[in-house]
N, CA, C and O of each residue as an XYZ file, in Angstrom:
972
protein
N      70.028    121.332    104.222
C      71.504    121.148    104.551
C      71.461    119.740    105.418
O      70.512    119.359    106.104
N      72.574    119.139    105.243
C      72.830    117.937    106.198
C      73.998    117.752    106.837
O      74.990    117.621    106.120
N      74.168    117.696    108.309
C      75.304    117.653    109.022
C      76.121    116.354    108.771
O      75.760    115.203    109.019
N      77.294    116.769    108.229
C      78.282    115.471    107.981
C      79.216    115.077    109.092
O      79.132    113.906    109.459
N      80.049    115.816    109.661
C      80.663    115.789    110.868
C      80.996    116.869    111.754
O      81.109    118.001    111.283
N      81.159    116.666    112.938
C      81.368    117.656    114.074
C      82.865    117.453    114.202
O      83.334    116.333    114.405
N      83.534    118.427    114.096
C      84.816    118.606    114.409
C      85.697    119.892    115.059
O      85.454    120.984    114.545
N      86.347    119.872    115.762
C      86.997    121.117    116.297
C      86.118    121.680    117.000
O      85.511    121.050    117.866
N      85.864    123.138    116.719
C      84.645    123.866    117.180
C      83.611    124.145    116.545
O      82.921    125.096    116.912
N      83.244    123.337    115.381
C      82.499    123.524    114.623
C      81.819    122.451    113.983
O      82.119    121.296    114.283
N      80.759    122.743    112.963
C      80.252    121.360    112.193
C      80.374    121.958    110.799
O      80.250    123.091    110.333
N      80.685    120.677    110.284
C      81.134    120.747    108.685
C      79.678    120.482    108.049
O      79.021    119.477    108.316
N      79.268    121.458    107.211
C      77.810    121.481    106.615
C      78.244    121.410    104.979
O      79.125    122.058    104.414
N      77.449    120.540    104.489
C      77.437    120.316    102.983
C      76.194    120.737    102.335
O      75.129    120.120    102.370
N      76.425    121.834    101.744
C      75.213    122.709    101.044
C      74.639    121.367     99.943
O      75.337    120.505     99.409
N      73.056    121.573     99.841
C      72.474    120.644     98.960
C      71.677    121.658     97.845
O      70.668    121.247     97.273
N      72.155    122.853     97.621
C      71.737    123.796     96.784
C      73.087    124.588     96.028
O      74.213    124.780     96.488
N      72.574    124.924     94.834
C      73.547    125.504     94.086
C      73.820    126.928     94.478
O      73.006    127.838     94.640
N      75.203    126.942     94.606
C      75.893    128.281     95.130
C      77.203    128.677     94.527
O      77.752    127.639     94.157
N      77.914    129.675     94.276
C      79.049    130.261     94.135
C      80.164    129.763     94.931
O      81.293    129.546     94.490
N      79.830    129.620     95.960
C      80.679    129.405     97.256
C      81.031    128.174     97.243
O      80.450    127.399     96.483
N      81.918    127.794     97.969
C      82.397    126.368     98.125
C      81.163    125.645     98.796
O      80.308    126.252     99.440
N      81.164    124.131     98.552
C      80.042    123.563     99.007
C      80.170    123.130    100.567
O      79.218    123.066    101.344
N      81.366    122.878    100.842
C      81.646    122.452    102.465
C      82.115    123.691    103.017
O      83.146    124.307    102.746
N      81.095    123.996    103.928
C      81.139    125.172    104.992
C      81.413    124.843    106.452
O      80.709    123.984    106.983
N      82.451    125.494    107.209
C      82.544    125.450    108.568
C      81.719    126.402    109.037
O      81.622    127.543    108.585
N      80.949    125.809    110.206
C      79.864    126.944    110.828
C      80.373    126.769    112.353
O      80.175    125.711    112.950
N      81.061    127.900    112.970
C      81.400    127.903    114.007
C      80.106    128.224    115.147
O      79.375    129.215    115.128
N      80.060    127.013    116.190
C      78.912    126.992    116.960
C      79.401    126.520    118.407
O      78.638    126.262    119.337
N      80.423    126.468    118.437
C      80.909    125.951    120.010
C      80.727    124.555    120.394
O      80.847    124.215    121.571
N      80.397    123.589    119.306
C      80.178    122.398    119.589
C      81.187    121.484    119.294
O      81.632    121.395    118.149
N      81.666    120.671    120.380
C      82.523    119.751    119.838
C      82.276    118.437    119.994
O      81.694    118.059    121.011
N      82.653    117.592    119.073
C      81.816    116.156    118.759
C      83.332    115.467    119.002
O      84.319    115.793    118.342
N      83.337    114.564    119.954
C      84.507    113.591    120.175
C      84.505    112.573    119.187
O      83.530    111.848    118.989
N      85.633    112.498    118.529
C      86.015    111.242    117.616
C      86.487    110.189    118.528
O      87.459    110.217    119.282
N      85.546    109.165    118.307
C      85.755    107.990    119.351
C      86.524    106.789    118.249
O      86.041    106.205    117.279
N      87.793    106.721    118.810
C      88.735    105.711    117.973
C      88.969    104.518    118.928
O      89.574    104.666    119.990
N      88.394    103.144    118.455
C      88.888    101.893    119.029
C      89.898    101.238    118.274
O      90.188    101.251    117.078
N      90.413    100.596    119.386
C      91.503     99.689    118.853
C      91.135     98.199    118.602
O      90.578     97.500    119.449
N      91.388     97.904    117.731
C      90.893     96.249    117.465
C      92.468     95.500    116.624
O      93.485     96.080    116.242
N      92.136     94.192    116.578
C      93.429     93.553    116.169
C      92.873     92.505    114.944
O      91.743     92.025    114.849
N      93.929     92.327    114.123
C      93.681     91.327    113.287
C      95.002     90.146    113.768
O      96.138     90.491    114.093
N      94.559     88.898    113.713
C      95.463     87.829    114.375
C      95.860     86.952    112.999
O      95.009     86.516    112.224
N      97.163     86.793    112.852
C      97.589     85.761    112.141
C      98.253     84.571    112.734
O      99.281     84.798    113.372
N      97.895     83.490    112.647
C      98.722     82.186    113.470
C      98.672     80.966    112.490
O      97.711     80.439    111.930
N     100.007     80.683    112.460
C     100.321     79.512    111.533
C     101.519     78.729    112.290
O     102.504     79.239    112.824
N     101.178     77.352    112.197
C     102.447     76.468    112.669
C     102.835     75.542    111.408
O     102.274     74.477    111.155
N     103.977     76.165    110.586
C     104.607     75.292    109.931
C     105.768     74.547    110.322
O     106.296     74.812    111.401
N     106.281     73.554    109.504
C     107.300     72.722    109.783
C     108.290     73.537    110.306
O     108.789     73.468    111.429
N     108.518     74.256    109.479
C     109.789     75.490    109.585
C     109.732     76.804    110.435
O     110.707     77.396    110.897
N     108.516     77.127    110.550
C     107.960     78.326    111.069
C     106.879     78.682    111.865
O     105.794     78.566    111.296
N     106.842     79.206    113.373
C     105.772     79.463    114.137
C     105.415     80.815    113.831
O     106.316     81.655    113.849
N     104.310     81.140    113.569
C     103.728     82.633    113.544
C     102.866     83.036    114.525
O     101.934     82.274    114.782
N     102.971     84.121    115.167
C     101.790     84.650    116.176
C     101.769     86.009    116.033
O     102.407     86.793    116.735
N     100.965     86.325    115.036
C     101.049     87.778    114.766
C      99.902     88.538    115.013
O      98.894     88.254    114.366
N      99.859     89.498    115.871
C      98.717     90.301    116.097
C      99.017     91.740    115.692
O      99.893     92.463    116.167
N      98.107     92.044    114.697
C      98.246     93.680    114.250
C      97.061     94.482    114.387
O      95.956     94.265    113.890
N      97.514     95.669    115.304
C      96.580     96.571    115.675
C      96.116     97.144    114.431
O      96.811     97.223    113.418
N      94.593     97.650    114.564
C      94.183     98.663    113.570
C      93.023     99.549    114.329
O      92.417     99.045    115.274
N      92.801    100.579    113.987
C      91.633    101.644    114.258
C      90.673    101.558    113.777
O      90.442    101.316    112.593
N      89.751    101.796    114.864
C      88.250    102.128    113.956
C      87.453    103.146    114.415
O      87.263    103.252    115.626
N      86.865    104.050    113.494
C      86.139    105.054    113.899
C      85.169    105.256    112.726
O      85.359    104.777    111.608
N      83.987    106.097    113.118
C      83.009    106.461    112.150
C      83.097    107.712    111.311
O      82.306    108.152    110.476
N      84.254    108.175    111.739
C      84.548    109.532    111.405
C      86.021    109.415    110.619
O      86.900    108.665    111.045
N      86.184    110.197    109.485
C      87.254    110.523    108.925
C      87.958    108.805    108.422
O      89.011    108.328    108.843
N      87.246    108.330    107.691
C      87.606    107.272    107.101
C      88.631    106.993    106.581
O      89.209    105.958    106.910
N      89.100    107.762    105.708
C      90.142    107.805    104.657
C      91.651    107.771    105.577
O      92.595    107.056    105.243
N      91.670    108.690    106.792
C      92.420    108.963    107.392
C      92.946    107.739    108.412
O      94.111    107.460    108.696
N      91.929    107.214    108.790
C      92.265    106.099    109.452
C      92.461    104.857    108.621
O      93.147    103.972    109.132
N      91.960    104.654    107.408
C      92.466    103.631    106.897
C      94.039    103.996    106.472
O      94.816    103.042    106.428
N      94.451    105.077    106.217
C      95.904    105.310    105.724
C      96.898    105.122    107.308
O      98.054    104.699    107.315
N      96.276    105.461    108.305
C      97.319    104.718    109.521
C      97.083    103.414    109.755
O      97.846    102.844    110.535
N      96.089    102.730    109.195
C      96.038    101.388    109.498
C      97.144    100.716    108.259
O      97.575     99.587    108.494
N      97.474    101.228    107.299
C      97.955    100.791    106.197
C      99.636    101.165    106.434
O     100.565    100.494    105.984
N      99.746    102.263    107.159
C     100.867    102.568    107.691
C     101.380    101.254    108.692
O     102.435    100.642    108.526
N     100.423    100.996    109.708
C     100.799     99.651    110.810
C     101.124     98.604    109.918
O     102.243     98.097    109.991
N     100.229     98.177    109.015
C     100.362     96.916    108.436
C     101.494     96.924    107.536
O     102.088     95.848    107.464
N     101.956     97.924    106.797
C     103.330     98.042    105.999
C     104.756     97.884    106.980
O     105.822     97.449    106.544
N     104.565     98.259    108.152
C     105.453     98.043    109.053
C     105.598     96.358    109.372
O     106.726     95.986    109.696
N     104.720     95.523    109.311
C     104.622     94.456    109.899
C     104.521     93.159    108.757
O     105.180     92.124    108.857
N     103.762     93.394    107.900
C     103.500     92.279    106.893
C     104.569     91.954    106.066
O     104.658     90.822    105.590
N     105.605     93.050    105.784
C     106.868     92.731    104.906
C     107.651     92.127    105.701
O     108.315     91.298    105.078
N     107.944     92.161    107.054
C     108.580     91.495    107.876
C     108.321     89.999    107.837
O     109.174     89.126    107.677
N     106.868     89.816    108.026
C     106.504     88.435    108.225
C     106.687     87.920    106.755
O     107.047     86.743    106.766
N     106.566     88.375    105.645
C     106.626     87.605    104.249
C     108.199     87.389    104.078
O     108.543     86.400    103.432
N     109.304     88.334    104.665
C     110.623     87.869    104.747
C     111.171     86.680    105.414
O     112.000     85.860    105.019
N     110.417     86.789    106.686
C     110.813     85.733    107.391
C     110.441     84.325    107.013
O     111.062     83.336    107.402
N     109.449     84.301    106.276
C     108.631     83.291    105.578
C     109.528     82.699    104.571
O     109.863     81.517    104.501
N     109.901     83.747    103.737
C     110.609     83.243    102.624
C     112.138     82.353    103.134
O     112.600     81.343    102.603
N     112.743     83.191    104.438
C     113.952     82.887    104.918
C     114.161     81.165    105.521
O     115.006     80.275    105.429
N     112.962     81.355    106.099
C     112.485     80.057    106.878
C     112.328     79.029    106.024
O     113.054     78.053    106.208
N     111.613     79.009    105.197
C     111.350     78.047    103.892
C     112.580     77.563    103.123
O     112.979     76.409    102.970
N     113.163     78.888    102.609
C     114.506     78.380    101.986
C     115.579     77.372    102.822
O     116.148     76.336    102.479
N     115.591     78.101    103.992
C     116.337     77.293    104.938
C     116.090     75.732    105.080
O     116.896     74.814    104.931
N     114.808     75.696    105.396
C     114.259     74.169    105.288
C     114.321     73.508    104.301
O     114.630     72.322    104.423
N     114.051     74.053    103.013
C     114.360     73.314    101.793
C     115.648     72.852    101.541
O     115.891     71.816    100.921
N     116.698     73.807    102.137
C     118.188     73.462    101.933
C     118.781     72.484    102.643
O     119.707     71.838    102.153
N     118.290     72.246    103.957
C     118.484     71.210    104.836
C     117.915     69.756    104.422
O     118.325     68.768    105.032
N     116.977     69.630    103.392
C     116.378     68.465    102.946
C     115.053     68.219    103.783
O     114.677     67.065    103.985
N     114.465     69.128    104.187
C     113.355     69.137    105.098
C     113.485     68.144    106.204
O     112.617     67.369    106.605
N     114.835     68.306    106.679
C     115.118     67.622    107.826
C     114.917     68.748    109.362
O     115.420     69.855    109.553
N     114.057     67.989    110.202
C     114.096     69.084    111.394
C     115.329     68.986    112.312
O     115.759     67.927    112.767
N     115.910     70.351    112.560
C     117.303     70.341    113.174
C     117.119     71.076    114.240
O     116.131     71.802    114.351
N     118.180     70.964    115.283
C     118.229     72.017    116.312
C     117.794     73.526    115.927
O     117.942     74.022    114.811
N     117.227     74.171    117.063
C     116.557     75.348    116.848
C     115.412     75.485    115.920
O     114.989     76.605    115.636
N     114.896     74.428    115.439
C     114.078     74.529    114.309
C     112.504     74.123    115.067
O     112.495     73.381    116.049
N     111.492     74.568    114.620
C     111.119     75.760    113.712
C     111.672     77.130    114.153
O     112.027     77.332    115.314
N     111.732     78.057    113.191
C     112.013     79.344    113.446
C     110.706     79.914    114.253
O     109.685     79.246    114.416
N     110.893     81.256    114.733
C     109.517     81.887    115.276
C     109.316     83.249    114.941
O     110.254     84.013    114.715
N     108.259     83.539    114.907
C     108.192     85.228    114.629
C     106.795     85.466    115.421
O     105.888     84.634    115.435
N     106.755     86.761    116.097
C     105.868     86.958    116.979
C     105.625     88.632    116.786
O     106.587     89.382    116.619
N     104.431     89.055    116.821
C     104.197     90.552    117.020
C     103.099     90.711    117.861
O     102.022     90.138    117.689
N     103.395     91.600    118.908
C     102.430     91.979    119.712
C     102.293     93.518    119.916
O     103.210     94.245    119.534
N     101.100     94.079    120.548
C     100.984     95.608    120.676
C     100.505     95.815    122.183
O     100.015     94.982    122.945
N     100.730     96.884    122.351
C     100.148     97.552    123.859
C      99.807     98.993    123.550
O     100.477     99.836    122.952
N      98.789     99.063    124.015
C      98.078    100.652    123.940
C      98.157    101.042    125.006
O      97.481    100.490    125.874
N      98.976    102.089    125.325
C      99.544    102.713    126.613
C      98.757    104.108    126.772
O      98.699    104.649    127.876
N      98.269    104.565    125.852
C      97.036    105.578    126.113
C      96.127    105.763    125.200
O      96.367    105.646    123.998
N      94.829    106.114    125.750
C      93.742    106.218    124.847
C      92.648    107.197    125.405
O      91.630    106.720    125.906
N      92.828    108.512    125.334
C      92.151    109.311    126.158
C      91.183    110.150    125.218
O      91.109    109.670    124.087
N      90.537    111.122    125.395
C      89.543    111.991    124.284
C      90.794    112.688    123.295
O      90.484    113.004    122.146
N      91.958    112.876    123.689
C      92.795    113.688    122.624
C      93.775    112.752    121.977
O      93.905    112.833    120.756
N      94.386    111.989    122.560
C      95.707    111.000    121.894
C      95.090    109.437    122.030
O      94.214    108.954    122.747
N      95.803    108.994    121.194
C      95.974    107.286    121.403
C      97.442    107.180    121.095
O      98.044    107.853    120.258
N      98.061    106.022    122.067
C      99.513    105.591    121.845
C      99.747    104.276    122.164
O      99.733    103.625    123.209
N      99.984    104.026    120.915
C     100.374    102.195    120.908
C     101.627    101.924    120.409
O     101.885    102.594    119.408
N     102.605    101.072    120.811
C     103.773    100.488    120.457
C     103.297     98.884    120.149
O     102.420     98.185    120.657
N     104.204     98.655    119.171
C     104.105     97.352    118.705
C     105.608     96.451    118.449
O     106.362     96.585    117.485
N     105.760     95.613    119.492
C     106.992     94.962    119.274
C     106.849     93.516    118.591
O     106.126     92.586    118.948
N     107.926     93.600    117.285
C     108.049     92.394    116.382
C     109.282     91.731    116.670
O     110.335     92.361    116.565
N     109.273     90.293    117.092
C     110.326     89.577    117.316
C     110.372     88.481    116.363
O     109.380     87.955    115.858
N     111.647     88.151    116.136
C     111.787     87.028    115.070
C     112.911     86.427    115.548
O     113.797     87.168    115.973
N     113.093     85.104    115.577
C     114.090     84.412    115.718
C     114.262     83.632    114.313
O     113.300     83.068    113.791
N     115.462     83.637    113.775
C     115.564     82.965    112.298
C     117.039     82.427    112.419
O     117.823     82.537    111.477
N     117.353     81.897    113.497
C     118.669     80.949    113.861
C     119.638     81.973    114.389
O     119.394     83.179    114.428
N     120.849     81.357    114.825
C     121.791     82.571    115.376
C     121.565     82.292    117.180
O     120.703     81.566    117.674
N     122.504     83.019    117.852
C     122.393     83.105    119.241
C     121.302     83.445    119.871
O     121.052     82.990    120.987
N     120.560     84.232    119.284
C     119.266     84.982    119.736
C     118.314     85.508    118.877
O     118.526     85.643    117.672
N     117.161     85.849    119.487
C     115.981     86.578    118.285
C     116.505     87.802    118.485
O     117.460     88.098    119.202
N     115.719     88.619    117.701
C     115.619     90.240    117.611
C     114.589     90.640    117.592
O     113.740     90.105    116.878
N     114.253     91.907    118.504
C     112.706     92.588    118.420
C     113.004     94.124    117.986
O     114.012     94.683    118.417
N     112.083     94.801    117.105
C     111.847     95.906    116.614
C     110.878     96.356    117.112
O     109.860     95.670    117.021
N     110.806     97.548    117.762
C     109.555     98.418    118.443
C     109.267     99.507    117.262
O     110.139    100.046    116.581
N     108.002     99.695    117.175
C     107.592    100.737    116.573
C     106.439    101.334    117.090
O     105.567    100.537    117.437
N     106.151    102.767    117.263
C     105.312    103.406    117.878
C     104.254    104.066    117.016
O     104.704    104.558    115.981
N     103.118    104.171    117.186
C     101.862    104.972    116.571
C     101.175    106.078    117.508
O     100.531    105.603    118.443
N     101.201    107.173    117.430
C     101.029    108.161    118.432
C      99.706    108.951    117.473
O     100.012    109.451    116.391
N      98.598    108.997    117.847
C      97.433    109.573    116.823
C      96.723    110.811    117.712
O      96.277    110.774    118.859
N      96.778    111.799    116.859
C      95.801    112.693    117.502
C      94.496    112.500    116.903
O      94.206    112.428    115.708
N      93.681    112.422    118.036
C      92.245    111.573    117.848
C      91.342    112.741    117.042
O      90.631    112.432    116.086
N      91.445    114.015    117.503
C      90.698    115.081    116.852
C      90.934    114.780    115.531
O      90.140    114.089    114.893
N      92.242    115.358    114.916
C      92.345    115.505    113.493
C      92.757    114.073    112.625
O      92.796    113.993    111.397
N      93.076    112.872    113.682
C      93.282    111.679    112.971
C      94.372    111.694    112.294
O      94.311    111.322    111.122
N      95.552    112.096    112.810
C      96.860    111.840    112.191
C      97.930    111.618    113.185
O      97.881    111.988    114.358
N      99.270    110.739    112.403
C      99.972    110.225    113.107
C     101.103    111.644    113.601
O     101.378    112.560    112.826
N     101.590    111.550    114.918
C     102.156    112.593    115.618
C     103.755    112.248    115.562
O     104.154    111.238    116.143
N     104.607    113.040    114.903
C     105.939    112.913    115.459
C     106.128    113.478    116.642
O     105.220    114.083    117.212
N     107.377    113.338    117.161
C     107.627    113.924    118.529
C     107.422    115.372    118.670
O     106.706    115.748    119.599
N     107.954    116.249    117.873
C     107.833    117.483    117.681
C     106.313    118.283    117.575
O     106.005    119.437    117.875
N     105.524    117.179    117.028
C     104.017    117.694    116.899
C     103.219    117.798    118.469
O     102.162    118.398    118.663
N     104.015    117.054    119.504
C     103.571    117.184    120.878
C     103.641    118.632    121.406
O     102.948    118.985    122.360
N     104.641    119.610    120.659
C     104.870    120.899    121.674
C     104.748    122.221    120.844
O     104.870    122.225    119.619
N     104.543    123.150    121.458
C     104.716    124.331    120.770
C     105.901    124.520    119.764
O     107.026    124.154    120.103
N     105.666    125.115    118.459
C     106.700    125.360    117.602
C     107.789    125.988    118.465
O     107.581    126.622    119.500
N     108.881    125.755    117.959
C     110.045    126.565    118.342
C     110.530    126.424    120.366
O     111.311    127.121    121.014
N     109.806    125.432    120.737
C     110.052    125.308    122.064
C     111.336    124.347    122.189
O     111.773    123.655    121.270
N     111.857    124.428    123.482
C     112.839    123.846    123.891
C     112.687    122.082    124.489
O     113.243    121.576    125.464
N     111.949    121.591    123.722
C     111.586    120.287    124.070
C     112.676    119.215    124.191
O     112.708    118.239    124.939
N     113.649    119.674    123.184
C     114.909    118.643    122.803
C     115.898    118.838    123.897
O     116.544    117.877    124.314
N     116.060    120.128    124.418
C     116.726    120.490    125.342
C     116.571    119.569    126.643
O     117.506    119.039    127.242
N     115.051    119.466    127.003
C     114.805    119.113    128.325
C     114.759    117.604    128.276
O     114.951    117.021    129.343
N     114.531    116.894    127.196
C     114.360    115.471    126.802
C     115.765    115.129    126.951
O     116.031    114.173    127.679
N     116.761    115.799    126.340
C     118.382    115.354    126.092
C     118.944    115.250    127.747
O     119.395    114.218    128.245
N     118.828    116.331    128.327
C     119.520    116.657    129.734
C     118.831    115.486    130.588
O     119.630    114.846    131.272
N     117.582    115.123    130.662
C     116.971    113.942    131.245
C     117.690    112.654    131.040
O     118.214    111.946    131.901
N     117.625    112.471    129.741
C     117.987    111.320    129.319
C     119.733    111.123    129.816
O     120.038    110.080    130.394
N     120.679    112.063    129.576
C     121.921    112.189    130.140
C     121.888    111.858    131.741
O     122.634    111.020    132.247
N     121.102    112.484    132.341
C     120.856    112.230    133.748
C     120.458    110.700    134.119
O     120.927    110.037    135.044
N     119.583    110.345    133.272
C     119.280    108.861    133.624
C     120.317    108.007    133.517
O     120.803    107.296    134.396
N     120.714    108.155    132.054
C     122.215    107.462    131.425
C     123.230    107.069    132.808
O     123.604    105.976    133.233
N     123.516    108.638    133.347
C     124.649    108.496    134.149
C     124.356    107.778    135.685
O     125.285    107.624    136.477
N     123.021    107.381    135.989
C     122.694    106.788    136.936
C     123.102    105.369    136.779
O     122.990    104.659    137.778
N     123.552    104.851    135.700
C     123.754    103.334    135.568
C     124.685    103.456    134.173
O     124.287    102.895    133.152
N     125.883    104.179    134.177
C     126.598    103.960    132.894
C     127.182    103.089    132.311
O     127.586    103.210    131.154
N     127.322    102.067    133.021
C     127.789    100.520    132.769
C     126.948     99.860    131.840
O     127.447     99.101    131.009
N     125.497    100.101    131.897
C     124.774     99.376    130.959
C     124.759    100.034    129.365
O     124.085     99.486    128.493
N     125.484    101.131    129.113
C     125.310    101.578    127.850
C     126.929    101.440    127.141
O     128.009    101.235    127.693
N     126.617    101.625    125.845
C     128.009    101.559    125.025
C     129.069    102.844    125.729
O     128.629    103.850    126.287
N     130.161    102.601    125.588
C     131.226    103.732    126.016
C     130.637    104.529    127.139
O     130.732    105.755    127.185
N     129.954    103.718    128.154
C     129.535    104.414    129.331
C     128.265    105.618    129.004
O     127.879    106.388    129.883
N     127.853    105.621    127.958
C     126.507    106.625    127.482
C     127.315    107.773    126.768
O     126.652    108.658    126.228
N     128.414    107.824    126.727
C     129.240    108.931    126.111
C     128.643    109.112    124.584
O     128.445    110.213    124.071
N     128.391    107.848    123.945
C     127.884    107.791    122.637
C     126.581    108.621    122.399
O     126.208    108.997    121.288
N     125.934    108.860    123.578
C     124.767    109.588    123.506
C     124.948    110.960    122.725
O     125.795    111.734    123.173
N     124.212    111.338    121.573
C     124.457    112.719    121.078
C     123.055    113.628    121.177
O     122.984    114.801    120.810
N     122.053    112.919    121.697
C     120.845    113.776    121.587
C     119.783    112.893    120.897
O     120.192    112.052    120.096
N     118.395    113.008    121.143
C     117.520    112.674    120.295
C     117.248    112.936    118.880
O     117.707    113.994    118.451
N     116.656    112.262    118.142
C     116.536    112.467    116.789
C     115.006    113.201    116.327
O     113.982    113.244    117.010
N     115.199    113.684    115.109
C     113.793    114.222    114.970
C     112.679    113.342    114.677
O     111.490    113.644    114.782
N     113.206    112.106    114.258
C     112.122    110.839    114.025
C     112.116    110.014    115.243
O     111.726    108.847    115.215
N     112.532    110.584    116.299
C     112.736    109.692    117.498
C     111.704    108.700    117.767
O     110.551    109.001    117.457
N     111.951    107.480    118.333
C     110.783    106.615    118.740
C     110.328    107.169    120.118
O     111.166    107.468    120.968
N     108.909    107.311    120.348
C     108.550    107.335    121.683
C     106.991    107.058    121.582
O     106.301    107.007    120.563
N     106.549    106.863    123.151
C     105.079    106.437    123.170
C     104.730    107.211    124.391
O     105.636    107.684    125.077
N     103.487    107.373    124.709
C     102.952    108.097    125.793
C     102.065    107.276    126.787
O     101.331    106.338    126.475
N     102.282    107.850    128.179
C     101.331    107.174    129.053
C     100.620    108.249    129.562
O     100.535    109.336    128.990
N     100.034    107.931    130.777
C      98.968    109.341    131.358
C      99.723    110.507    131.675
O      99.311    111.639    131.425
N     100.973    110.230    132.296
C     101.750    111.109    132.806
C     103.045    111.431    132.346
O     103.636    112.451    132.699
N     103.576    110.455    131.440
C     104.843    110.626    130.855
C     105.051    110.316    129.519
O     104.396    109.454    128.934
N     106.004    111.032    128.964
C     106.661    110.830    127.672
C     107.953    109.698    127.554
O     109.058    109.944    128.036
N     107.668    108.562    126.916
C     108.645    107.578    127.071
C     109.647    107.620    125.880
O     109.057    107.415    124.819
N     110.658    107.774    125.770
C     111.477    107.787    124.717
C     112.167    106.379    124.644
O     112.394    105.755    125.680
N     112.446    105.963    123.594
C     112.919    104.373    123.781
C     113.865    104.333    122.278
O     113.768    105.010    121.255
N     114.855    103.156    122.691
C     115.753    102.943    121.560
C     115.846    101.403    121.368
O     115.711    100.612    122.302
N     116.092    101.037    120.065
C     116.199     99.960    119.689
C     117.488     99.044    120.498
O     118.349     99.520    121.238
N     117.330     97.723    120.137
C     118.495     96.816    120.667
C     119.575     97.050    119.923
O     119.492     97.011    118.696
N     120.736     97.326    120.558
C     121.997     97.437    120.308
C     122.142     99.272    119.844
O     123.210     99.833    119.602
N     121.108     99.762    119.823
C     121.368    101.324    119.371
C     121.946    102.053    120.292
O     122.604    102.959    119.781
N     121.983    102.037    121.648
C     122.900    102.836    122.419
C     123.287    102.013    123.543
O     123.793    102.564    124.521
N     123.073    100.492    123.520
C     123.273     99.559    124.714
C     123.476     98.124    123.847
O     122.994     97.972    122.725
N     124.252     97.120    124.534
C     124.423     95.695    124.153
C     122.885     95.164    124.279
O     121.940     95.732    124.825
N     122.915     94.000    123.661
C     121.561     93.244    123.509
C     120.978     92.818    124.633
O     119.770     92.580    124.621
N     121.759     92.646    125.825
C     121.476     92.072    127.084
C     120.858     93.246    128.000
O     120.317     92.994    129.077
N     120.992     94.631    127.452
C     120.261     95.574    128.134
C     118.928     95.703    127.813
O     118.158     96.453    128.412
N     118.549     94.796    126.625
C     117.022     95.166    126.068
C     116.793     96.640    125.329
O     117.686     97.465    125.138
N     115.508     96.772    124.987
C     115.290     98.193    124.714
C     115.229     99.153    125.753
O     114.541     99.111    126.772
N     115.989     99.982    125.398
C     116.138    101.088    126.661
C     115.016    102.109    126.454
O     114.636    102.484    125.344
N     114.555    102.496    127.550
C     113.211    103.479    127.710
C     113.962    104.267    128.960
O     114.681    103.882    129.882
N     113.411    105.651    128.516
C     113.567    106.644    129.202
C     112.468    107.633    129.901
O     112.092    108.515    129.128
N     111.889    107.674    131.166
C     110.680    108.059    131.327
C     110.744    109.585    131.730
O     111.275    109.928    132.787
N     110.059    110.683    130.658
C     110.368    111.888    130.797
C     108.861    112.479    131.568
O     107.902    112.548    130.798
N     108.682    112.785    132.628
C     107.552    113.436    133.398
C     107.047    114.548    132.217
O     107.817    115.406    131.787
N     105.625    114.407    131.750
C     105.183    115.373    131.084
C     105.061    116.900    131.454
O     104.860    117.884    130.742
N     105.267    116.748    132.927
C     105.228    118.385    133.754
C     106.307    119.043    133.234
O     106.203    120.255    133.045
N     107.509    118.371    132.919
C     108.733    119.075    132.799
C     108.639    120.000    131.624
O     109.454    120.916    131.518
N     107.759    119.829    130.794
C     107.693    120.591    129.748
C     106.486    121.794    129.871
O     106.213    122.542    128.933
N     105.933    121.830    130.972
C     104.833    122.950    131.273
C     103.897    123.109    129.969
O     103.350    122.252    129.275
N     103.910    124.537    129.886
C     102.741    124.926    128.669
C     103.273    124.720    127.173
O     102.616    125.095    126.202
N     104.364    124.171    127.082
C     105.081    123.796    125.687
C     104.627    122.461    125.241
O     104.904    122.004    124.132
N     103.886    121.819    126.178
C     103.245    120.692    125.783
C     101.603    120.612    125.316
O     100.739    120.829    126.166
N     101.299    120.344    124.163
C      99.877    120.961    123.688
C      98.839    120.093    123.953
O      97.720    120.490    123.628
N      98.954    118.790    124.563
C      98.110    117.896    124.754
C      97.603    117.620    126.416
O      97.346    116.513    126.888
N      97.554    118.653    126.985
C      97.204    118.504    128.528
C      95.880    118.049    128.515
O      95.292    117.827    129.574
């Protein structure tokens, strides 16, 4: 027999002899092997006459669960590269339509940069900000976050952080309302439009806090920026699964 991977509370053993049982057997032995995940980046830089590009794409590296890691990396790329391709097409067409003449506000610009907010033995939390200016009064930024369970190598939705059927939504919604009420003038209709978080709510994690965020224009004007609400993880008590 040869040891293939150590996960959870056991070792995954692959049998090298013929048997009527499944070949992969989980042997419980109390051993935990940490799945080390590193964050690296792919960089794309171009300086065309019509478009400046400065793109940093994060990707995960691990010796275990390669297929799962590759799947997460594909998700990240698919969130960024189509936007880059669309921006290149738009900028090129605009440039061609002006007769290749340099005009005010040219060249257009796109940037993508990421932040690793948390990387502990259980979780890694990253958000990526993609910015583009393709004419008009100002540019636009789109934030996308990636929260990964390192032991199982899977992306986590917000609900996955908590015990099933817990009241995490109520806790978050009440805290967001409280924070909105501290400065209501920032928000559309003084924050009255806030109806609670969504099932696919954008979030990221720091050491002690859950950060709920909203895109530009989602609940407040452009000038207010991407709105963030810091929710202390201690508010969830034992309902939070990743202490």
